N, C-alpha and C positions, 0 to 999 in steps of 0.2 A: 623547488622541488619541481619534477616533470611527471605527472600523475596520468594514468590511464584508469578509467571507471568503465567496466564492462557491465552491460544490462542485457535485456532480452525484451522483445516486444509482445511478450504473452501477459496481455493486460498492461494498463497504464501506471500501476504502482511502482514496478521495479524501475522505470525510465523516470519517473518523478523523483524517487529517492536519488538516482544518479545525478539528475540535474541539481537537487538540493546541494548535493555534495560539492559538485563543480562550483556552484555559486559561492560558496566559502574559500575555495582554492583560490577563484578568482579574485574574490575580495582581498586576498592575501598576496596578491600577484604572483602565484604560482601558475605553472602551466597545465592545465588539465583538459583531457579530452574526454568525451563519452561515445562508447561504441557500443553497438548490436553485436554481441558475441557470435551470433549465429551467421552473421553476414560473411565471416571469415570462410565459411564453407560455400560461399556464394548466396547472392540475394534472394535467389529462386528457393533454395532451401530453407533459408530464414523465413520468406512468406509462407512456405507451406506448412512448416511447424506452427507458425504463429497463429495462421488462419484456421489451422485445424483445431489449435486450443481454443480459440475464440467460439468456434462453431460447436465444439463438444460442450462447453461450458454453458451455453446459452440454448442448445437444443436437447443436449443429454446430460444435464447437471449430476444426476445419479450416477452415471457410469464414471464420470470424472471423480465423483466421491469415493468409489470402490479401486479406481485406479490409485488414488491417493493412500488409501487404506494399504494397497498392494505395495506401494513405494515404501510405507513404513516397514512392512513385513520383510521385504528385500534388504532395506538397508540393516535390518537387526541381524539377519542371516549373513550379511556380507561385512559386518564390522571386523572380522579378522584380517581383511585386506587381501586375502587370496582370490576372491572369487568378485568380479566387477559386475555390477548391474548393467542392464542394457543402455540405460541412459549414460552411464559413464563411457561405455564403448562408442555409442555415437558422438559423444561431445570430443572424444580424443581424435576424431577422425578430421577436425580442423584445425588441430592443435599445432601443426607444423606451421600453418599460415600465420596463425597468431603470434607463435615464437618469433617468425620472422619480422613481424610487424613490430613486436615489442622490442627487439634487439635493434632494428633499424632506427627506432625512434627514440633508443636510450632512455626510456622510462626508468624513474627511481623506485616506483612502487605501483601496485595494480589493486584495485577495490572491485569486488564483485557484489553486486546487488541482486544477483538470480544465482540458483544453483548450478545452471549450465555451464557458464563460463569458469566457475570454481572447480568444477570437475575436469575441464580442459587443463586448467594451470596446475591441478593436482597431478595429472600426468605429465605434464612437462617438469614439474619438479621432481617426480621420482625417476621418471625414465630419461629425461635429457638434463637434469641436473641444473634447472634454472634457478639461478641465485637471486633474481628480483623477488622481493617480499610480495605477497599478496594477502589481501585481507577479505573477509565476508561479512557483509551487512544482512541481517535478518530484517525482511519487510512484512513480517507477521508477528504476532505474538508469542506463539510456540514455535519451535524450530521445525523445519521442513523435513520431508521425507529424504533419504539417501545423505543426511549431512554427515553420517559417519563415514563416508568415502572420501570426503574432502581435507586436505591438510592446510588451511590458512595458518598464517602466523598469529593472527588475532581474530575473534569472531566478535562483532557488534551486535549485541541482542536487544531485543524492544523493551524488557524490563527486568529488574532483578527479581521478581516474584514469578518469573517464568524460567529460571535457570534450572530449575528441576528437570525441566523437559530435554535439556542438553544433557544434563547428569545421567538421565534414564538410558541416553544413547551413547553413554562411555565418553563423552566429549570431556576433555581436561578442563577443569572449571578455572585454572590458572590464567587460560588465554581467552575467557569470555569476560567481555566487558559491556555491562548493561547501560548503554549510552542512551538507548531509546532509538526509534525509528526516524531517519532524517527527513525533514520537510522543508520547503522553500521558506526563505526569510520573510517572504509575504506573509506566511501564517504565523511566525514568531513575532513579527510586529503589532502590537496593538493598535486597534482604531475604534474610536468610540461609535455605538451602534448608530447615534443620529448622524455623526458625519458619514458612516457608510450608506445610510438611506439618503443622504442629501446627494451623495456623489451618483447614487443608482437610481435617483429620482422616485423613492418609495416613500409613501406616507408614513410619518413617524408615529401615528396613533395605531396603523394597522397591526393586526396580528398575524404574523407572517411565517408559514411553513416552508421550510426549504426541502425540497423532494429530489434526491439524487439518486442515480442508478449505475454510477460507476462509469468509465471511459467507453465501456460496451454498450452501455444501456440494459441492464440486466434487472428481472423481476416486473412483477405486476403492478407497476406504480399506477396505472390507469384507475384500478379499482381502489387504491389509497386515495387518491385524489377525490374521486367520487364520493367516498365516506366522509371524507373531511368536509367537502362543500356541502353534502345533504346534512351535516350536522353542526354548521358553525354558522355565524351571523355575516351581515353584509360587510363588516369591517376585516374580514378574513382575506388574507394573500396567500396564494400557493405558488411559489417560484419552483418550477420543474425544471430539472436540467436532465436532458436525455443522452448527454454526450454524443458519441457517433452513431447512434442508433437511430438512422433516419426513419426507418419504419415505425419505430415508438413515437418519434417526434410527429409523424403524419397521423398515426392514431389519436395522439393527444388533440390535435387539430380538428379531427372530426367529432371526436366524443364531446369535447367542449366549445364547441364553434361560437357558441353565444355567451360563454362564461367569462364575464367581466373581470372576476377574481383571479383568473389565472394570468401568470407571466410565464412564457414557454420559450426555453432557451434549448438550444443544441449543444455543440461545444462551446465553452467560453474560458478564456483565461482570467474571470473575474471571479471565480469561487471564492476566493479568500475574502473579498467583498461582501458577497451575498451570505458567507457563512457570519460575518461581523453584522450584517442587518438583520439576520433571521432571529426569531424566538425558539424555533424547535426546528431540529435537523432530522429528517428520515432519510437514512442512508444504508445501502448494504455494507456488512462489516468488513470492507477491506482494510488491509493494515494501514495503508497510506491515508485513506479519506478518513478513517476513524481517528488516527492520531492527529492529522490536521484539526480536526473538530475539539479534539482533547486539548491540543495546545491552545486554541483558540477560547474554550471553554463555553460549550454551547450543549445544552440538554439535547441527548441523543435519543433516537428509537433506531434501534437495528432491525432491518428489514431481513427478508429470507437470505440467509447466506448461500454461497456457492459451496457446496459440500466439501469439507477438507479444511484448509487452512482458516476459512472465513466462519466454519463453525466454533473452531478453537478460538477465533478472536472474540466472537461472541461470548464465549464462556469466560475469558478473562475480563471482558469489560462488565458483565452483569455480575460476576462474584464479587468485585469491587465497587459496585453500585455506581458504575460510570454511564451506563446507559439502561433502557429498557429493551427488551426483545419481544418482537412479534413474530409468531409462527406462522401467520398467515395476513393477507393484505387488509382483511376487514378488522382484524386484530390491531394491526398497524394504525390503520384509521381511527380506531377506539382509543387506543393509547394516547395518539396524538391530540386529540381533542382534550382527554383526560389531564394530559400533562399541560397543556396551553391553561388549563382552567385552575391548575394546583400550583400555586406559587411556594409553596413549602417544599413539595416534593422537587421542583427546580432547583431551588437553593440548596438542598441536600445532595443533590446530583453535582452540581458546580463546586461544592465543598469538597466531594471527593474527589472530583478530577483535579482541583487544585493541588491536592495531596499526591497524585499519582501522575502527572504529567512530567515529562522531562521537556524542558523550556526550549533548547537549542542543541538537539542531537547532531546535527549536521557539523556544527562547530567542534562538538566534542569529539567525534570520529576524525575529523581533520587534524585537532591537535594531537590524537593519540598516533594518527599515522605519521605525522611530522615528528614527533618526540621518537618514535620507534626508529625512523631512519636516522635521526641525529644520534642516537644511542649506538649505532653501529650493531645492534643485536641481530 
């Protein structure tokens, strides 16, 4: 097959899911490309949209939360298909260039890991009679706003227990497959904790907290680290990963200049190893990072979410006993120290995770896409 995977640079999760799917196609010797959908409208336009999103999330998260709620309301109003949202209208502006690229490269199927390209492809399917099948991959546990506007051949959702959120929006249940959120094969592959620590040169006897803030470096991780250090012994280590947030990295350096228990990292491609090596993970509840931890089997404390989809991710995880949720930084630190000292609570959480994880979602998605194409449906 020749497959196009369309993503968007609004946060790292959508791209991570796209790359995970490409990994499996590559393993099967299929041809697979990953593209930023918004780049078909020009790189400047893509950068503007994505940078604006990141700045809004980091500086005015409450505003983003309100826009998320508005998107849900607009989607409910527009489920007749007669009126389109501003998001739909914006994404159809680059649809002609996208169609040209699709036809010139003779793709057999298209997979979307973001709602934006799904809007553009829906327009091409309805108005240009595009015959190439396209599929939508959810990268959060509840379905996203405006999902009523798109018309993929199949939806791939995060878990069977969240299918009701699609049903509530009037989506046909027959075309939703709860494969799970796709993660890289590095997370699917099991690595022994001692082996991971040896590779990372970490002491096998230390109590290791992994503190993550997403690709954007979101949240008050400084205060969380301070609480853990103030309430833990000398055998404690915090591995803090600040992603692409250089300001946060610099702040950590200044705040903990003489703290030998801190291991500070910016962006790293070894997150999978640090997950294997740690005892407790503290992370914002992004769909991808939470799923990576779920697949690995790590006690999780969810820190303050970005309002909207991440709030809903927290709801899924806590309702199923897959994580603990901290409403503020002090609470996150307190719960981290508590969980580190409570072996029974950790074991209960890991048992729940084992029951609810989807082991290899990327492979399941690829198999469904390939079988759909073979069937000629």
